[in-house]
C-alpha positions as CSV (number, residue, x, y, z in Angstrom):
1,A,5.1,-71.9,68.9
2,Q,2.3,-74.2,68.0
3,W,1.5,-76.1,71.0
4,P,1.1,-78.9,71.4
5,P,2.9,-79.4,68.0
6,A,0.6,-81.2,65.2
7,G,0.7,-84.6,65.2
8,A,2.3,-85.3,68.5
9,E,0.0,-87.6,70.6
10,P,-0.7,-87.1,74.0
11,V,1.2,-89.7,77.0
12,D,-1.7,-90.8,79.3
13,A,-2.6,-88.5,81.8
14,D,-2.6,-91.4,84.2
15,R,1.0,-92.2,83.2
16,V,1.7,-88.7,83.9
17,A,0.4,-88.4,87.2
18,R,2.3,-91.9,88.2
19,L,5.9,-90.7,86.7
20,Y,7.5,-89.6,90.1
21,T,6.2,-92.7,92.2
22,D,7.6,-94.7,88.9
23,L,11.1,-92.5,88.9
24,A,10.9,-93.3,92.9
25,G,11.1,-97.0,92.0
26,A,13.9,-96.6,89.7
27,G,16.0,-95.0,92.1
28,Y,15.1,-91.3,91.5
29,R,13.3,-89.7,94.8
30,Y,12.8,-85.8,93.7
31,G,11.2,-83.7,96.4
32,P,8.0,-81.5,96.2
33,S,10.0,-78.8,94.3
34,F,11.3,-80.6,91.8
35,Q,8.1,-82.8,90.7
36,G,7.7,-80.1,88.0
37,L,6.3,-82.1,85.1
38,R,2.5,-81.3,84.2
39,A,2.0,-83.3,80.7
40,A,3.6,-84.6,77.6
41,W,3.5,-85.7,74.3
42,T,5.3,-87.9,71.4
43,L,5.8,-87.5,68.0
44,G,8.4,-90.1,66.5
45,G,11.6,-90.3,69.1
46,T,11.0,-86.7,70.1
47,V,9.3,-86.1,73.6
48,Y,7.2,-82.9,74.1
49,A,6.5,-81.8,77.5
50,E,5.2,-78.7,79.4
51,V,7.1,-78.3,83.3
52,A,6.1,-75.5,85.9
53,L,8.0,-74.4,88.6
54,P,5.2,-75.1,92.4
55,D,3.7,-71.9,93.5
56,G,6.4,-71.8,96.1
57,L,9.1,-71.2,94.0
58,R,7.9,-69.2,91.6
59,A,8.3,-65.8,93.0
60,D,12.2,-66.9,93.1
61,A,12.1,-67.3,89.0
62,G,13.4,-63.8,88.2
63,R,16.5,-64.3,90.5
64,F,17.7,-67.0,88.1
65,G,18.6,-67.5,84.3
66,L,17.2,-70.8,84.7
67,H,15.8,-72.2,88.1
68,P,17.6,-75.4,88.7
69,A,14.4,-77.2,89.7
70,L,13.2,-76.2,86.7
71,L,15.8,-77.1,84.0
72,D,15.9,-80.7,86.3
73,A,11.9,-80.8,85.7
74,A,12.4,-80.4,82.3
75,L,15.1,-83.6,81.8
76,H,12.1,-86.0,83.8
77,A,10.4,-85.7,80.1
78,T,13.1,-88.3,78.7
79,A,10.9,-90.7,81.3
80,F,8.3,-91.3,78.2
81,R,11.6,-91.7,75.7
82,D,10.5,-95.0,73.4
83,R,13.3,-97.3,74.6
84,E,13.4,-101.0,74.1
85,G,14.5,-103.3,77.5
86,D,15.0,-102.5,80.7
87,V,17.1,-98.8,80.9
88,P,19.3,-98.5,83.9
89,A,19.1,-95.4,86.1
90,L,21.0,-92.8,84.3
91,L,23.1,-89.6,85.2
92,P,23.9,-86.4,83.3
93,F,27.4,-86.8,82.4
94,A,28.4,-84.2,79.6
95,Y,26.5,-81.0,78.7
96,R,27.9,-79.5,75.0
97,G,26.5,-76.2,73.4
98,V,24.3,-75.0,76.2
99,E,22.9,-71.3,75.6
100,L,20.8,-69.2,77.4
101,H,18.3,-66.7,75.3
102,A,16.3,-65.7,78.1
103,G,16.0,-65.4,81.8
104,G,13.3,-65.7,84.6
105,A,10.8,-68.1,83.2
106,S,8.4,-70.3,85.7
107,M,7.2,-72.8,83.1
108,L,8.6,-74.2,80.1
109,R,7.5,-76.1,76.9
110,V,10.1,-78.7,76.5
111,C,11.5,-80.7,73.2
112,V,13.7,-83.5,74.0
113,A,15.1,-85.2,70.7
114,P,17.6,-88.0,70.6
115,D,21.4,-87.3,69.4
116,G,22.9,-90.5,68.4
117,D,22.6,-93.7,70.7
118,D,23.3,-91.6,73.8
119,A,22.7,-88.5,73.8
120,I,19.7,-86.1,73.5
121,S,18.9,-82.3,72.3
122,V,16.9,-80.4,74.3
123,Q,15.0,-77.0,73.5
124,L,13.4,-74.7,76.1
125,A,10.9,-72.2,75.6
126,D,8.5,-70.0,77.2
127,A,4.5,-70.1,77.4
128,T,4.4,-68.0,74.0
129,G,7.1,-70.5,72.6
130,A,10.1,-68.1,72.9
131,P,13.2,-69.5,73.6
132,V,14.6,-70.3,76.8
133,A,17.5,-72.1,76.6
134,S,19.0,-74.9,74.3
135,V,21.2,-77.9,75.0
136,R,23.0,-79.2,71.6
137,S,23.9,-82.6,73.0
138,L,23.5,-84.4,76.6
139,V,25.4,-87.3,77.3
140,S,24.1,-89.5,79.9
141,R,25.9,-92.4,81.5
142,P,24.3,-95.8,83.6
143,V,24.5,-95.8,87.2
144,D,24.0,-98.5,89.8
145,P,22.0,-96.7,92.9
146,G,23.2,-99.3,95.1
147,R,26.6,-98.6,95.0
148,L,25.8,-94.5,95.4
149,A,24.3,-96.0,98.7
150,A,26.6,-97.9,100.1
151,A,29.8,-95.7,99.6
152,P,31.4,-94.8,102.5
153,V,31.4,-91.3,104.0
154,A,35.2,-90.9,103.6
155,D,34.8,-91.5,99.8
156,R,31.9,-88.9,99.3
157,V,33.3,-86.1,101.0
158,F,36.5,-84.0,99.7
159,L,38.3,-81.0,101.1
160,D,40.3,-78.2,99.3
161,G,43.9,-79.6,99.2
162,W,47.8,-78.3,97.5
163,A,49.9,-80.7,96.3
164,E,53.7,-79.4,95.7
165,I,54.9,-79.6,91.9
166,P,58.4,-79.2,90.9
167,A,59.6,-75.6,90.0
168,A,61.0,-75.0,86.4
169,A,64.7,-75.6,85.5
170,D,64.6,-72.7,83.3
171,R,63.4,-69.0,83.8
172,P,62.2,-66.9,80.7
173,A,64.7,-63.9,79.9
174,V,61.5,-61.7,80.5
175,G,58.6,-61.9,82.6
176,P,55.2,-60.8,82.4
177,A,54.2,-57.6,81.6
178,P,52.9,-55.8,84.7
179,V,49.4,-54.0,84.1
180,S,47.8,-52.3,87.2
181,T,44.7,-50.5,85.4
182,V,42.3,-50.4,82.7
183,E,44.5,-48.1,80.5
184,D,47.4,-50.6,81.2
185,V,45.6,-52.9,79.6
186,R,44.5,-50.8,76.8
187,S,47.9,-50.0,76.1
188,R,49.6,-53.0,76.0
189,A,46.9,-54.3,73.1
190,D,47.7,-51.5,71.4
191,S,51.2,-51.7,71.3
192,G,51.0,-55.2,69.5
193,H,52.3,-57.0,73.2
194,G,53.7,-60.2,72.2
195,R,54.6,-61.6,75.8
196,A,52.8,-64.8,76.7
197,A,51.9,-63.4,80.0
198,L,50.5,-60.1,81.9
199,L,50.9,-59.9,85.3
200,L,48.2,-58.5,88.2
201,D,49.5,-57.6,91.6
202,V,46.2,-57.5,93.5
203,E,46.6,-54.5,96.4
204,A,45.4,-54.3,99.8
205,G,42.5,-52.2,100.5
206,D,38.4,-52.1,100.7
207,V,36.8,-55.4,99.7
208,R,34.5,-53.6,97.3
209,E,37.2,-51.2,95.9
210,A,39.4,-54.1,95.4
211,T,36.8,-56.6,93.4
212,G,35.7,-53.5,91.3
213,H,38.9,-53.0,90.4
214,V,40.1,-56.3,89.5
215,L,36.3,-56.9,87.5
216,A,37.1,-54.0,85.6
217,I,40.8,-55.2,84.3
218,L,39.2,-58.6,83.7
219,R,36.7,-57.4,81.4
220,E,38.9,-55.2,79.7
221,F,41.2,-58.0,78.9
222,L,39.2,-60.6,78.0
223,A,37.4,-57.9,75.2
224,Q,40.5,-57.1,73.8
225,P,40.7,-59.1,70.8
226,A,44.7,-58.5,70.3
227,L,45.3,-60.3,73.8
228,E,43.5,-63.7,72.3
229,G,47.2,-65.5,72.8
230,T,47.9,-63.7,76.3
231,R,47.3,-64.9,79.5
232,L,46.5,-63.0,82.6
233,V,48.7,-64.1,85.8
234,V,46.5,-62.8,88.7
235,R,48.8,-62.5,91.9
236,T,47.1,-62.4,95.4
237,N,48.9,-62.5,98.7
238,G,47.3,-64.5,101.6
239,A,44.2,-65.6,100.0
240,V,44.4,-69.3,100.2
241,A,46.4,-71.8,101.8
242,T,46.5,-70.3,104.7
243,E,45.3,-70.6,108.6
244,R,43.9,-66.7,108.1
245,P,43.0,-65.5,104.8
246,D,43.1,-61.9,104.0
247,P,39.4,-61.4,103.5
248,V,40.0,-58.7,100.4
249,Q,42.6,-61.2,98.5
250,A,40.1,-64.1,99.6
251,A,37.0,-62.1,97.8
252,V,39.3,-61.5,94.9
253,W,40.4,-64.5,94.2
254,G,36.6,-66.1,94.7
255,L,36.1,-63.4,91.8
256,V,38.7,-64.3,89.5
257,G,37.9,-68.1,89.9
258,S,34.5,-67.4,88.6
259,A,36.1,-65.5,85.3
260,Q,38.4,-68.5,85.2
261,A,35.3,-71.0,84.8
262,E,34.1,-68.3,82.2
263,N,36.9,-68.2,80.2
264,P,39.0,-71.4,80.5
265,G,42.7,-71.2,79.6
266,R,42.7,-67.4,80.2
267,I,43.4,-66.3,83.2
268,V,46.2,-67.8,86.3
269,L,45.5,-67.4,89.6
270,V,48.7,-67.5,92.0
271,D,48.6,-66.8,95.7
272,S,52.0,-65.6,96.6
273,D,54.2,-65.5,100.1
274,G,56.7,-63.3,98.2
275,S,59.0,-66.0,97.8
276,L,58.9,-66.2,93.9
277,D,59.8,-63.3,92.1
278,A,57.7,-62.1,88.6
279,P,59.8,-63.2,86.0
280,S,59.5,-66.8,87.6
281,L,55.9,-66.7,87.1
282,P,55.4,-67.8,83.5
283,S,57.7,-70.7,83.7
284,L,55.6,-71.8,86.7
285,P,55.1,-75.5,85.6
286,D,51.7,-77.0,84.1
287,T,50.8,-74.1,82.9
288,D,47.5,-76.0,82.1
289,E,47.1,-75.2,86.2
290,A,44.6,-72.4,86.7
291,Q,45.1,-72.1,90.6
292,L,48.5,-72.4,92.1
293,A,49.9,-71.0,95.6
294,V,53.8,-70.1,96.2
295,R,55.2,-71.0,99.9
296,S,58.9,-70.4,100.5
297,G,59.6,-70.6,96.7
298,R,57.5,-73.9,96.1
299,V,54.8,-74.2,93.8
300,H,51.5,-75.9,94.9
301,R,48.6,-76.3,92.9
302,R,45.1,-76.9,93.8
303,R,43.8,-80.3,93.9
304,L,40.6,-82.3,96.2
305,V,41.8,-84.5,98.8
306,R,40.1,-86.9,100.8
307,A,38.4,-85.5,103.9
308,E,39.6,-87.2,107.4
309,P,36.7,-89.0,109.0
310,A,35.0,-86.1,111.5
311,G,34.9,-86.8,114.9
312,P,31.4,-86.3,116.8
313,F,30.2,-82.8,116.6
314,A,30.2,-80.8,120.0
315,A,29.0,-77.8,120.7
316,D,29.8,-75.4,123.5
317,P,26.3,-75.4,125.2
318,A,26.9,-71.3,126.4
319,G,27.9,-70.5,122.9
320,T,26.0,-70.0,119.8
321,V,26.0,-71.9,116.4
322,L,25.5,-69.5,113.4
323,I,23.4,-71.5,110.3
324,T,24.0,-69.5,106.8
325,G,21.2,-70.1,104.5
326,A,17.9,-69.9,106.5
327,G,15.6,-71.6,104.2
328,S,14.1,-75.1,104.5
329,L,17.0,-76.8,105.0
330,G,18.9,-74.0,107.5
331,G,15.7,-74.8,109.7
332,T,16.0,-78.5,109.4
333,V,19.3,-78.6,110.9
334,A,18.7,-76.0,114.0
335,R,16.2,-78.6,115.0
336,H,18.6,-81.2,114.8
337,L,21.4,-79.5,116.6
338,V,18.3,-78.3,119.3
339,T,17.0,-81.8,119.8
340,A,19.9,-84.3,119.4
341,H,22.7,-82.3,120.3
342,G,21.6,-79.7,123.2
343,V,22.3,-76.3,121.5
344,R,20.4,-73.6,123.1
345,N,21.3,-70.6,121.1
346,V,21.4,-70.7,117.1
347,V,21.5,-68.0,114.5
348,L,19.5,-68.6,111.3
349,A,21.1,-66.0,109.0
350,G,19.7,-65.6,105.6
351,R,19.1,-62.8,102.4
352,R,15.6,-62.3,103.5
353,G,16.1,-61.1,106.8
354,G,13.6,-61.0,108.8
355,A,11.2,-62.8,106.8
């Protein structure tokens, strides 16, 4: 709350002003939206800084827990750390102990302190000194910018893929306990349910209705202390690994995937074609796998696979190209399609409609 902190020495204003020019020379090239550092101070090995979103982005701050351009700008304060010798280009490698305390900030007071030899801790506050976010430890690793530029396109583009894994030899005597409502989940928790898994089958229907129903069950399942050692298997039908995914099932798959990211190890997604019965589900191999697809009785796990080199872009001059995301990047893509590929009909679709 005391700002700048007592005893902190201001970094020379000229050095702050040329920060992004210096960073570009070191291999970091930031566009105008990410050039948010305004001032900096040092106290021992700790760096304090002020960062702010540019005027054009401040109206968007409320849409985020922490605006990504603001978080990125906060890390630019590390440029003023007192380090000996040539410092290689570094990229964030591992975040630990991340907490968001308040959302919607458009400017930050930043404190970056050393945490061992190769890590820093980060404290972020708003203009009054109230906590916004904190990172207990951020580890960075050196990277050779030249190697990134030289990488062929085929080594940088990946797609979803499904790799087959052998089916388990032994099936359990008892399969997962089925649940279809919030009350079912509460009942399993109250009865001292001791099975390793619960099974939720996703029914066909309206997208909003299906996702709302599954969300309610997910919340109840994760809120029950008695079910902490239990996994929830969510079984969809035709959500993934098919040429024509079912929109309702796919929407549920995406929703549950977000819940998996927030609750590691608690939820398993299985997209089934009906060829594997319910008792087999807990014995699916590699129980650490979070997302599986069953096709003709064979189990596949989700993996990234290298994309095959694509041929040249070709558009039907009489057709229409749809671009989702009508921001500055969408406009750039549209102009490129028109000038370089002869496209005549373009639809830009964005959240802001006519604006």
